[in-house]
Structures are given as C-alpha cells and as structure tokens.
KETORMI-730740 format. One record per residue: residue number from 0; residue in three letters; y, x, z of N, C-alpha, C in turn. Coordinates in Angstrom, 3 decimals. Atoms other than C-alpha are relative to their C-alpha. Layout:
<rec><nr>NUM</nr><rest>ALA</rest><n_Y>Y</n_Y><n_X>X</n_X><n_Z>Z</n_Z><ca_Y>Y</ca_Y><ca_X>X</ca_X><ca_Z>Z</ca_Z><c_Y>Y</c_Y><c_X>X</c_X><c_Z>Z</c_Z></rec>
...
//
This chain:
<rec><nr>0</nr><rest>MET</rest><n_Y>-0.248</n_Y><n_X>-0.100</n_X><n_Z>-1.418</n_Z><ca_Y>104.586</ca_Y><ca_X>84.083</ca_X><ca_Z>21.466</ca_Z><c_Y>-1.350</c_Y><c_X>0.018</c_X><c_Z>0.710</c_Z></rec>
<rec><nr>1</nr><rest>GLY</rest><n_Y>1.232</n_Y><n_X>-0.097</n_X><n_Z>-0.746</n_Z><ca_Y>101.735</ca_Y><ca_X>85.234</ca_X><ca_Z>23.695</ca_Z><c_Y>0.116</c_Y><c_X>-0.676</c_X><c_Z>1.353</c_Z></rec>
<rec><nr>2</nr><rest>VAL</rest><n_Y>0.029</n_Y><n_X>0.655</n_X><n_Z>-1.304</n_Z><ca_Y>100.699</ca_Y><ca_X>83.395</ca_X><ca_Z>26.831</ca_Z><c_Y>-1.050</c_Y><c_X>0.697</c_X><c_Z>0.844</c_Z></rec>
<rec><nr>3</nr><rest>TYR</rest><n_Y>0.970</n_Y><n_X>-0.580</n_X><n_Z>-0.908</n_Z><ca_Y>98.997</ca_Y><ca_X>84.929</ca_X><ca_Z>29.851</ca_Z><c_Y>0.082</c_Y><c_X>-0.724</c_X><c_Z>1.329</c_Z></rec>
<rec><nr>4</nr><rest>GLU</rest><n_Y>0.032</n_Y><n_X>0.663</n_X><n_Z>-1.299</n_Z><ca_Y>98.012</ca_Y><ca_X>83.716</ca_X><ca_Z>33.303</ca_Z><c_Y>0.183</c_Y><c_X>1.007</c_X><c_Z>1.111</c_Z></rec>
<rec><nr>5</nr><rest>THR</rest><n_Y>-0.157</n_Y><n_X>-0.806</n_X><n_Z>-1.198</n_Z><ca_Y>99.156</ca_Y><ca_X>85.175</ca_X><ca_Z>36.612</ca_Z><c_Y>-0.073</c_Y><c_X>-0.930</c_X><c_Z>1.196</c_Z></rec>
<rec><nr>6</nr><rest>GLN</rest><n_Y>0.184</n_Y><n_X>0.824</n_X><n_Z>-1.196</n_Z><ca_Y>98.027</ca_Y><ca_X>83.702</ca_X><ca_Z>39.918</ca_Z><c_Y>-0.253</c_Y><c_X>-1.464</c_X><c_Z>-0.349</c_Z></rec>
<rec><nr>7</nr><rest>GLY</rest><n_Y>0.326</n_Y><n_X>1.360</n_X><n_Z>0.401</n_Z><ca_Y>96.795</ca_Y><ca_X>80.638</ca_X><ca_Z>38.023</ca_Z><c_Y>1.104</c_Y><c_X>-0.745</c_X><c_Z>-0.725</c_Z></rec>
<rec><nr>8</nr><rest>PHE</rest><n_Y>-1.111</n_Y><n_X>0.626</n_X><n_Z>0.708</n_Z><ca_Y>100.149</ca_Y><ca_X>79.925</ca_X><ca_Z>36.315</ca_Z><c_Y>0.141</c_Y><c_X>0.636</c_X><c_Z>-1.368</c_Z></rec>
<rec><nr>9</nr><rest>LYS</rest><n_Y>-0.163</n_Y><n_X>-0.531</n_X><n_Z>1.349</n_Z><ca_Y>100.777</ca_Y><ca_X>80.292</ca_X><ca_Z>32.587</ca_Z><c_Y>1.416</c_Y><c_X>0.528</c_X><c_Z>-0.184</c_Z></rec>
<rec><nr>10</nr><rest>MET</rest><n_Y>-1.285</n_Y><n_X>-0.632</n_X><n_Z>0.291</n_Z><ca_Y>103.582</ca_Y><ca_X>82.683</ca_X><ca_Z>31.620</ca_Z><c_Y>-0.031</c_Y><c_X>0.420</c_X><c_Z>-1.462</c_Z></rec>
<rec><nr>11</nr><rest>ASP</rest><n_Y>-0.042</n_Y><n_X>-0.507</n_X><n_Z>1.365</n_Z><ca_Y>104.740</ca_Y><ca_X>83.618</ca_X><ca_Z>28.120</ca_Z><c_Y>0.855</c_Y><c_X>1.259</c_X><c_Z>-0.034</c_Z></rec>
<rec><nr>12</nr><rest>ASN</rest><n_Y>-0.708</n_Y><n_X>-1.275</n_X><n_Z>0.073</n_Z><ca_Y>106.141</ca_Y><ca_X>86.936</ca_X><ca_Z>26.952</ca_Z><c_Y>1.194</c_Y><c_X>-0.054</c_X><c_Z>-0.947</c_Z></rec>
<rec><nr>13</nr><rest>SER</rest><n_Y>-1.209</n_Y><n_X>0.099</n_X><n_Z>0.814</n_Z><ca_Y>109.084</ca_Y><ca_X>85.591</ca_X><ca_Z>24.962</ca_Z><c_Y>1.213</c_Y><c_X>0.299</c_X><c_Z>0.867</c_Z></rec>
<rec><nr>14</nr><rest>GLY</rest><n_Y>-1.220</n_Y><n_X>-0.279</n_X><n_Z>-0.758</n_Z><ca_Y>112.568</ca_Y><ca_X>86.657</ca_X><ca_Z>25.986</ca_Z><c_Y>-0.152</c_Y><c_X>1.182</c_X><c_Z>0.933</c_Z></rec>
<rec><nr>15</nr><rest>LYS</rest><n_Y>-0.027</n_Y><n_X>-1.098</n_X><n_Z>-0.962</n_Z><ca_Y>112.955</ca_Y><ca_X>88.799</ca_X><ca_Z>29.091</ca_Z><c_Y>-0.797</c_Y><c_X>-0.382</c_X><c_Z>1.242</c_Z></rec>
<rec><nr>16</nr><rest>ARG</rest><n_Y>0.798</n_Y><n_X>0.213</n_X><n_Z>-1.205</n_Z><ca_Y>110.631</ca_Y><ca_X>89.165</ca_X><ca_Z>32.087</ca_Z><c_Y>0.627</c_Y><c_X>0.786</c_X><c_Z>1.141</c_Z></rec>
<rec><nr>17</nr><rest>VAL</rest><n_Y>-0.578</n_Y><n_X>-0.641</n_X><n_Z>-1.177</n_Z><ca_Y>112.076</ca_Y><ca_X>89.935</ca_X><ca_Z>35.531</ca_Z><c_Y>-0.995</c_Y><c_X>-0.153</c_X><c_Z>1.141</c_Z></rec>
<rec><nr>18</nr><rest>VAL</rest><n_Y>0.914</n_Y><n_X>0.017</n_X><n_Z>-1.139</n_Z><ca_Y>109.810</ca_Y><ca_X>90.902</ca_X><ca_Z>38.447</ca_Z><c_Y>0.690</c_Y><c_X>0.673</c_X><c_Z>1.173</c_Z></rec>
<rec><nr>19</nr><rest>VAL</rest><n_Y>-0.511</n_Y><n_X>-0.578</n_X><n_Z>-1.241</n_Z><ca_Y>111.065</ca_Y><ca_X>91.464</ca_X><ca_Z>41.987</ca_Z><c_Y>-1.186</c_Y><c_X>0.069</c_X><c_Z>0.952</c_Z></rec>
<rec><nr>20</nr><rest>ASP</rest><n_Y>1.194</n_Y><n_X>-0.196</n_X><n_Z>-0.821</n_Z><ca_Y>108.231</ca_Y><ca_X>92.947</ca_X><ca_Z>44.047</ca_Z><c_Y>0.076</c_Y><c_X>1.350</c_X><c_Z>0.687</c_Z></rec>
<rec><nr>21</nr><rest>PRO</rest><n_Y>0.057</n_Y><n_X>1.095</n_X><n_Z>-0.964</n_Z><ca_Y>108.259</ca_Y><ca_X>93.270</ca_X><ca_Z>46.984</ca_Z><c_Y>1.389</c_Y><c_X>-0.430</c_X><c_Z>0.451</c_Z></rec>
<rec><nr>22</nr><rest>ILE</rest><n_Y>-1.174</n_Y><n_X>0.457</n_X><n_Z>-0.747</n_Z><ca_Y>110.929</ca_Y><ca_X>91.146</ca_X><ca_Z>48.603</ca_Z><c_Y>-0.437</c_Y><c_X>0.102</c_X><c_Z>1.454</c_Z></rec>
<rec><nr>23</nr><rest>CYS</rest><n_Y>0.594</n_Y><n_X>-0.329</n_X><n_Z>-1.304</n_Z><ca_Y>110.366</ca_Y><ca_X>92.584</ca_X><ca_Z>52.049</ca_Z><c_Y>0.946</c_Y><c_X>-0.176</c_X><c_Z>1.187</c_Z></rec>
<rec><nr>24</nr><rest>ARG</rest><n_Y>-0.893</n_Y><n_X>0.210</n_X><n_Z>-1.140</n_Z><ca_Y>113.340</ca_Y><ca_X>91.565</ca_X><ca_Z>54.207</ca_Z><c_Y>-0.301</c_Y><c_X>-1.316</c_X><c_Z>0.707</c_Z></rec>
<rec><nr>25</nr><rest>ILE</rest><n_Y>0.478</n_Y><n_X>1.208</n_X><n_Z>-0.658</n_Z><ca_Y>111.365</ca_Y><ca_X>88.545</ca_X><ca_Z>55.339</ca_Z><c_Y>-1.363</c_Y><c_X>0.316</c_X><c_Z>0.581</c_Z></rec>
<rec><nr>26</nr><rest>GLU</rest><n_Y>1.325</n_Y><n_X>-0.230</n_X><n_Z>-0.586</n_Z><ca_Y>108.179</ca_Y><ca_X>88.271</ca_X><ca_Z>57.382</ca_Z><c_Y>-1.055</c_Y><c_X>-0.133</c_X><c_Z>-1.090</c_Z></rec>
<rec><nr>27</nr><rest>GLY</rest><n_Y>0.958</n_Y><n_X>-0.022</n_X><n_Z>1.099</n_Z><ca_Y>105.354</ca_Y><ca_X>89.178</ca_X><ca_Z>55.007</ca_Z><c_Y>0.711</c_Y><c_X>0.400</c_X><c_Z>-1.279</c_Z></rec>
<rec><nr>28</nr><rest>HIS</rest><n_Y>-0.603</n_Y><n_X>-0.413</n_X><n_Z>1.267</n_Z><ca_Y>105.922</ca_Y><ca_X>90.243</ca_X><ca_Z>51.420</ca_Z><c_Y>-0.036</c_Y><c_X>-1.138</c_X><c_Z>-1.001</c_Z></rec>
<rec><nr>29</nr><rest>LEU</rest><n_Y>-0.121</n_Y><n_X>1.041</n_X><n_Z>1.015</n_Z><ca_Y>106.938</ca_Y><ca_X>88.098</ca_X><ca_Z>48.483</ca_Z><c_Y>0.222</c_Y><c_X>0.662</c_X><c_Z>-1.350</c_Z></rec>
<rec><nr>30</nr><rest>ARG</rest><n_Y>-0.195</n_Y><n_X>-0.464</n_X><n_Z>1.377</n_Z><ca_Y>106.770</ca_Y><ca_X>88.650</ca_X><ca_Z>44.711</ca_Z><c_Y>0.511</c_Y><c_X>-1.180</c_X><c_Z>-0.813</c_Z></rec>
<rec><nr>31</nr><rest>VAL</rest><n_Y>-0.549</n_Y><n_X>1.033</n_X><n_Z>0.870</n_Z><ca_Y>108.852</ca_Y><ca_X>86.678</ca_X><ca_Z>42.219</ca_Z><c_Y>-0.018</c_Y><c_X>0.527</c_X><c_Z>-1.427</c_Z></rec>
<rec><nr>32</nr><rest>GLU</rest><n_Y>0.072</n_Y><n_X>-0.353</n_X><n_Z>1.421</n_Z><ca_Y>108.226</ca_Y><ca_X>86.764</ca_X><ca_Z>38.463</ca_Z><c_Y>0.648</c_Y><c_X>-1.127</c_X><c_Z>-0.795</c_Z></rec>
<rec><nr>33</nr><rest>VAL</rest><n_Y>-0.780</n_Y><n_X>0.993</n_X><n_Z>0.741</n_Z><ca_Y>110.626</ca_Y><ca_X>84.992</ca_X><ca_Z>36.067</ca_Z><c_Y>0.025</c_Y><c_X>0.378</c_X><c_Z>-1.477</c_Z></rec>
<rec><nr>34</nr><rest>ASN</rest><n_Y>-0.175</n_Y><n_X>-0.194</n_X><n_Z>1.438</n_Z><ca_Y>110.663</ca_Y><ca_X>84.576</ca_X><ca_Z>32.276</ca_Z><c_Y>1.306</c_Y><c_X>-0.659</c_X><c_Z>-0.416</c_Z></rec>
<rec><nr>35</nr><rest>LEU</rest><n_Y>-1.275</n_Y><n_X>0.510</n_X><n_Z>0.505</n_Z><ca_Y>114.108</ca_Y><ca_X>84.173</ca_X><ca_Z>30.674</ca_Z><c_Y>-0.063</c_Y><c_X>-0.078</c_X><c_Z>-1.519</c_Z></rec>
<rec><nr>36</nr><rest>ASP</rest><n_Y>-0.058</n_Y><n_X>0.062</n_X><n_Z>1.458</n_Z><ca_Y>114.714</ca_Y><ca_X>83.004</ca_X><ca_Z>27.118</ca_Z><c_Y>1.212</c_Y><c_X>0.774</c_X><c_Z>-0.505</c_Z></rec>
<rec><nr>37</nr><rest>LYS</rest><n_Y>-1.089</n_Y><n_X>-0.798</n_X><n_Z>0.590</n_Z><ca_Y>117.272</ca_Y><ca_X>84.517</ca_X><ca_Z>24.720</ca_Z><c_Y>1.371</c_Y><c_X>-0.400</c_X><c_Z>0.518</c_Z></rec>
<rec><nr>38</nr><rest>ASP</rest><n_Y>-1.270</n_Y><n_X>0.468</n_X><n_Z>-0.565</n_Z><ca_Y>120.042</ca_Y><ca_X>82.430</ca_X><ca_Z>26.356</ca_Z><c_Y>0.073</c_Y><c_X>0.212</c_X><c_Z>1.513</c_Z></rec>
<rec><nr>39</nr><rest>ASN</rest><n_Y>0.101</n_Y><n_X>-0.274</n_X><n_Z>-1.441</n_Z><ca_Y>119.065</ca_Y><ca_X>83.695</ca_X><ca_Z>29.854</ca_Z><c_Y>-0.220</c_Y><c_X>-1.262</c_X><c_Z>0.830</c_Z></rec>
<rec><nr>40</nr><rest>VAL</rest><n_Y>0.408</n_Y><n_X>1.197</n_X><n_Z>-0.730</n_Z><ca_Y>117.688</ca_Y><ca_X>80.295</ca_X><ca_Z>30.853</ca_Z><c_Y>-1.431</c_Y><c_X>0.227</c_X><c_Z>0.475</c_Z></rec>
<rec><nr>41</nr><rest>ILE</rest><n_Y>1.339</n_Y><n_X>-0.203</n_X><n_Z>-0.554</n_Z><ca_Y>114.634</ca_Y><ca_X>80.417</ca_X><ca_Z>33.138</ca_Z><c_Y>-0.971</c_Y><c_X>-0.968</c_X><c_Z>-0.668</c_Z></rec>
<rec><nr>42</nr><rest>ARG</rest><n_Y>1.044</n_Y><n_X>0.804</n_X><n_Z>0.636</n_Z><ca_Y>111.547</ca_Y><ca_X>79.205</ca_X><ca_Z>31.237</ca_Z><c_Y>-1.169</c_Y><c_X>-0.217</c_X><c_Z>0.941</c_Z></rec>
<rec><nr>43</nr><rest>ASN</rest><n_Y>1.108</n_Y><n_X>0.066</n_X><n_Z>-0.953</n_Z><ca_Y>108.883</ca_Y><ca_X>79.945</ca_X><ca_Z>33.868</ca_Z><c_Y>0.348</c_Y><c_X>0.861</c_X><c_Z>1.198</c_Z></rec>
<rec><nr>44</nr><rest>ALA</rest><n_Y>-0.192</n_Y><n_X>-0.811</n_X><n_Z>-1.198</n_Z><ca_Y>108.950</ca_Y><ca_X>81.228</ca_X><ca_Z>37.432</ca_Z><c_Y>-1.209</c_Y><c_X>-0.171</c_X><c_Z>0.905</c_Z></rec>
<rec><nr>45</nr><rest>VAL</rest><n_Y>1.144</n_Y><n_X>0.008</n_X><n_Z>-0.900</n_Z><ca_Y>106.147</ca_Y><ca_X>82.167</ca_X><ca_Z>39.815</ca_Z><c_Y>0.354</c_Y><c_X>0.836</c_X><c_Z>1.214</c_Z></rec>
<rec><nr>46</nr><rest>SER</rest><n_Y>-0.155</n_Y><n_X>-0.801</n_X><n_Z>-1.212</n_Z><ca_Y>106.372</ca_Y><ca_X>83.284</ca_X><ca_Z>43.428</ca_Z><c_Y>-1.352</c_Y><c_X>0.072</c_X><c_Z>0.692</c_Z></rec>
<rec><nr>47</nr><rest>THR</rest><n_Y>1.245</n_Y><n_X>-0.189</n_X><n_Z>-0.730</n_Z><ca_Y>103.445</ca_Y><ca_X>84.728</ca_X><ca_Z>45.343</ca_Z><c_Y>0.298</c_Y><c_X>0.772</c_X><c_Z>1.266</c_Z></rec>
<rec><nr>48</nr><rest>GLY</rest><n_Y>-0.237</n_Y><n_X>-0.675</n_X><n_Z>-1.266</n_Z><ca_Y>103.220</ca_Y><ca_X>85.900</ca_X><ca_Z>48.915</ca_Z><c_Y>-1.262</c_Y><c_X>0.088</c_X><c_Z>0.830</c_Z></rec>
<rec><nr>49</nr><rest>THR</rest><n_Y>1.151</n_Y><n_X>-0.187</n_X><n_Z>-0.874</n_Z><ca_Y>100.912</ca_Y><ca_X>86.910</ca_X><ca_Z>51.715</ca_Z><c_Y>-0.143</c_Y><c_X>-1.130</c_X><c_Z>1.005</c_Z></rec>
<rec><nr>50</nr><rest>MET</rest><n_Y>0.091</n_Y><n_X>1.155</n_X><n_Z>-0.885</n_Z><ca_Y>101.719</ca_Y><ca_X>83.823</ca_X><ca_Z>53.775</ca_Z><c_Y>0.852</c_Y><c_X>-1.134</c_X><c_Z>-0.566</c_Z></rec>
<rec><nr>51</nr><rest>TRP</rest><n_Y>-0.712</n_Y><n_X>1.153</n_X><n_Z>0.536</n_Z><ca_Y>102.899</ca_Y><ca_X>80.304</ca_X><ca_Z>52.955</ca_Z><c_Y>1.292</c_Y><c_X>-0.210</c_X><c_Z>0.765</c_Z></rec>
<rec><nr>52</nr><rest>ARG</rest><n_Y>-1.310</n_Y><n_X>0.206</n_X><n_Z>-0.618</n_Z><ca_Y>106.618</ca_Y><ca_X>79.765</ca_X><ca_Z>53.614</ca_Z><c_Y>0.612</c_Y><c_X>-1.339</c_X><c_Z>-0.373</c_Z></rec>
<rec><nr>53</nr><rest>GLY</rest><n_Y>-0.563</n_Y><n_X>1.257</n_X><n_Z>0.454</n_Z><ca_Y>107.255</ca_Y><ca_X>76.512</ca_X><ca_Z>51.786</ca_Z><c_Y>1.054</c_Y><c_X>0.171</c_X><c_Z>-1.082</c_Z></rec>
<rec><nr>54</nr><rest>LEU</rest><n_Y>-1.002</n_Y><n_X>-0.220</n_X><n_Z>1.044</n_Z><ca_Y>109.555</ca_Y><ca_X>78.149</ca_X><ca_Z>49.213</ca_Z><c_Y>-0.374</c_Y><c_X>-0.710</c_X><c_Z>-1.294</c_Z></rec>
<rec><nr>55</nr><rest>GLU</rest><n_Y>0.440</n_Y><n_X>0.664</n_X><n_Z>1.216</n_Z><ca_Y>107.448</ca_Y><ca_X>76.715</ca_X><ca_Z>46.422</ca_Z><c_Y>0.407</c_Y><c_X>-1.470</c_X><c_Z>0.021</c_Z></rec>
<rec><nr>56</nr><rest>VAL</rest><n_Y>-0.376</n_Y><n_X>1.404</n_X><n_Z>-0.136</n_Z><ca_Y>108.145</ca_Y><ca_X>73.206</ca_X><ca_Z>47.732</ca_Z><c_Y>1.513</c_Y><c_X>-0.153</c_X><c_Z>-0.147</c_Z></rec>
<rec><nr>57</nr><rest>ILE</rest><n_Y>-1.457</n_Y><n_X>0.061</n_X><n_Z>0.060</n_Z><ca_Y>111.881</ca_Y><ca_X>73.886</ca_X><ca_Z>48.131</ca_Z><c_Y>0.499</c_Y><c_X>0.247</c_X><c_Z>-1.425</c_Z></rec>
<rec><nr>58</nr><rest>LEU</rest><n_Y>-0.478</n_Y><n_X>-0.402</n_X><n_Z>1.323</n_Z><ca_Y>112.239</ca_Y><ca_X>75.498</ca_X><ca_Z>44.666</ca_Z><c_Y>-0.576</c_Y><c_X>-0.830</c_X><c_Z>-1.146</c_Z></rec>
<rec><nr>59</nr><rest>LYS</rest><n_Y>0.649</n_Y><n_X>0.773</n_X><n_Z>1.054</n_Z><ca_Y>110.071</ca_Y><ca_X>73.006</ca_X><ca_Z>42.740</ca_Z><c_Y>1.030</c_Y><c_X>-0.818</c_X><c_Z>-0.775</c_Z></rec>
<rec><nr>60</nr><rest>GLY</rest><n_Y>-0.889</n_Y><n_X>0.752</n_X><n_Z>0.869</n_Z><ca_Y>111.971</ca_Y><ca_X>71.567</ca_X><ca_Z>39.778</ca_Z><c_Y>1.400</c_Y><c_X>0.569</c_X><c_Z>-0.135</c_Z></rec>
<rec><nr>61</nr><rest>ARG</rest><n_Y>-1.344</n_Y><n_X>-0.590</n_X><n_Z>0.086</n_Z><ca_Y>114.969</ca_Y><ca_X>73.873</ca_X><ca_Z>40.119</ca_Z><c_Y>0.063</c_Y><c_X>1.002</c_X><c_Z>-1.110</c_Z></rec>
//
C-alpha cells in the first residue's frame, strides 16, 4: 500500500479514491478527497478550499 501526502495530510492508495472538485454551489470553491476501503468504509478524507468555512471542525471525527 503506497502512501502520499496532499495538502499536508497522508493518504493511501488502497481501495477506491473519490475526488469531488470543485464543489461550487457555495461561496468559494471546495475540494473533497476520500479514500474508501474494500468494504466502502472511509479510511481518510481531506477537504481543501479557498476560504475557511469551519467544515473541518464540524466533520472532525465523523
């Protein structure tokens, strides 16, 4: 299993990778990158945007 860094977060390339970019129906743009394992359970998730919205705080630990 390979590991790489994106925006300072470690992601691995096991399972399936889903990227939604851009999410543009909100003020500013947002990118979400998720790694799913073979059982479709989220292993890692990273969101990046052009302005801070607090989503990272709301979604932490979910």
